[in-house]
N, C-alpha and C positions, 0 to 999 in steps of 0.2 A: 505495499498501499503504500504508494505514494504521498511524500507529507505536499501540501500545496498551500499560500499564503492564505489569511480570509481577513473581510472587512474589521473590523476591530466595533468594540460596539461603543455606545458614547459615552463617555466619565459623568454623564448626569445618571448613572443611578440605574438598578435590575428592575426596578418597577416597571410593570406592563401597564400602558392606558387601556381604561376600559372599554373603551369603541372599538380602538381598535381589534383586540380579539372578539369582540363583536362578529365586528368584518368578515376578520378569517375565520370565524366557524361558521357565519353566513356563505360563506365563499364554499366551502364543505359541499353544505347544498345542497350550492347552486352545484358544487363539480358531480354531485352523486345523481345530479336531476339531468344532467346535464350526459356524463353513461349510461343513464339505460333509456334517456332518449335516442340514443346513436347505434343500439340496438334494436330496438323495438319499429324506426325510422323508415319505413318502406322508400324500394327502391327510387328514385327522380329523375328526370333529366338534373344533365349538371347545367347549371348557372352559365352564364360569356362572360365575360370582361367585354366585347367588343358585340354590341345588338339592338337588335332596331325593337322589339317587342317592347310596348307599353310601361313606361312608370308613373309610380306616384309618390304626392310628396306629402313628408313627412317631417314634422319640423320637431326638430327636437335640440336641448343647449343652443337656443336661440340662433339657426341654421334648419334653414327645409334643404332636406334631405330628397333627390329625386333617386328612388331606387327601384329598378325594374323587378318584373312580376315573381321573377323563378328566383330570385334572390333571398325571399323572405322565406324563414322557415315555415310561420306556421299562416294557413290561410287568416286565419282570422284578423290577423296585421298586416290584409291586404286591402288598405281602408286611407283613403286622407285624410289628411287634420296633425291637432299637435300627437305626439303619445310622448311616454315617458320611457319606453322602455323600447325597441329593437330588435327585433334577432333575425341572423341571416346565416347563410351557408356559403363560403364560396367553395373551390374545387383552386387548388396549387399544386403543383410539380416539388412537393418536399419531402414524401414517400422515399422511403431506400428504392436505390436505381432510376427517382426520377417521375416513379410511379406519382397518379395523381391521390390527394390528399383533403378528404373534406376538412374545411378551418370553418368552425363553426365560431358566431359575430356576432354581440348583445354588446348594443348602444344605448346607453346609457348618461343622462349628466352627468359631469365631470366633479358636483359637491356629493353622488351618492358611491368614487370612487375612490379607493389608496390602492396607485401604482405598487405595481408585485417589485418594481425597486428597491421601496419608501419599507414596506413590509419585511427587506430582505435584516437592513439594521433594527430597524423597531418591534419586529415581532422576531421573525424566523430565527436570527443568527441567535437569542436565545432560548430556544427551544431545539439547538440540534442538539443529536449524539453525536458524544466522541467518536466518529467514522467517518469514516469516507469512501464514499462506490463510485467505483473505475463506472465511463460510460462514455459520450462523443465526445472528441478532441476538444479541451477549451474550456469544458466545462467540469467545475466543480458539481459532484452529490451530497447532498447533505440529510439523512431520515431524521423526521421528524420526533422527535420523545411523545410517547402515547401519554399526551394531558393539554393542558388546553385545548380541548377542541380536538384534536390531533388525531389521528390512527392510520398507518401503513402510508406515511404522507413520506415524499423525497424531496427537498426542494432541490433545481439543478440554477447556475448561476455563472457568470463569467467572474472571475476575481476579478483579473485586474481592466476592466471598466469603470469610468467616475458615472457609467447609465449603463448598468451591465444589465442586459438579457435574464430574467428569472422568472422560472418557471415555480410549476406544484404540482408534481405529480400524482397520483393517488391508484392505493392496488386496485386490479379490474374487480367491481360489482357483483361478480358471474364468472362464470367457471371458463375459459375459453375467450372472455374478451379482452379487446386490448385496454390497457391500460391507459389510463386519459392524465392528459394535462391542463391545469389555467395558466394566463396570464393576465394581469390588468392594467392597460395604460392610455397615458393621454394624447388625445385626438387633436384639440384646438380646444380651448380654455374653456367651449362650454358642454363639452364630449370627453366619455370616456370610451374605449374598447374593452367586453369580457371578451377572450380570446381562449375558442376547447380545441383539444386535437388530443389525435393520438400521440404517442410515445413515439413512435415511428419516427415523430415528423423531426426531436432532437439531434440526430445530426445533421439536416440542414439550417441549425438557429441561427445561423448568420445571415445564410438567406430569406430569414421572414422575415423581416419587414420591408423591406426590395419586393417581391410579391405581393406583402398583398399591402404596401403603401396605392400603384394604382388603382386599385378597388376600391379603397375606401375614399382618395381622392374622387371617384369620378362619379361620387355619390354627394361631394359634395361635405363627407365631414370631417378634408382636413382647411 
C-alpha cells in the first residue's frame, strides 16, 4: 500500500457542523434512490447533444434552461415553467474502453447543495478509515468509517489539485449491480449539479468535466 499525501484538516477543531452531516446523510438516500432507479429504468433511446427535437423551457436558479425532451429522466418533469429540481440523463463515452455510460444529472438551486470538494475537508476527511484503496490512477481511495450515517462508502479524490475531483461511491444495493458514485459541483451562481454514475466511469475522471460541459452549456446551465 502506497502512502500518499492528503489534505490536512483545518486547525479550527474537530467538531462537525450538524447541517453538513444532515446534508451528507441526505445524499446517502439520494444515492440509494439513484441506484435502485438505474436498475429498474427501462431501455430508452439515448439523448443526443446535437438534436432538432422540441425543447421545454424550465426556470431554475435565475436561468431559463432550454432542455430537449429526451434529456429528461422523468416524464412528469416534461412541462414548462419554474422548477426546484430537474433530473436529466446524458450519455458520455466514459466507461471502460470508451463505451457509453449514462450520467444522471440533478440540477438544483445553488443554495441546496454543498460541493463535493468542500465536503472533502469539511466532512469526509474526519471520517476516513486509516487505510487507502488502490484504484484509478491519480485518485486516492479512502473508505469512510461506519458512523455519522456512512456505511459501505468510499471517497475517491485527487489529492494534488486545489479544486479536486471528489466522488463518493457506495456498495451495490443488490447483488450484481454496479457500485454507484455521487459528485456535486457548482455550475453557475444559481445552479448546482449532482452527478450520479457507475464506478466504471472513475478511470476517466480527468475527462469527466470536459465531456459533460457541452451538454449543460447547451441548455444554459453555465
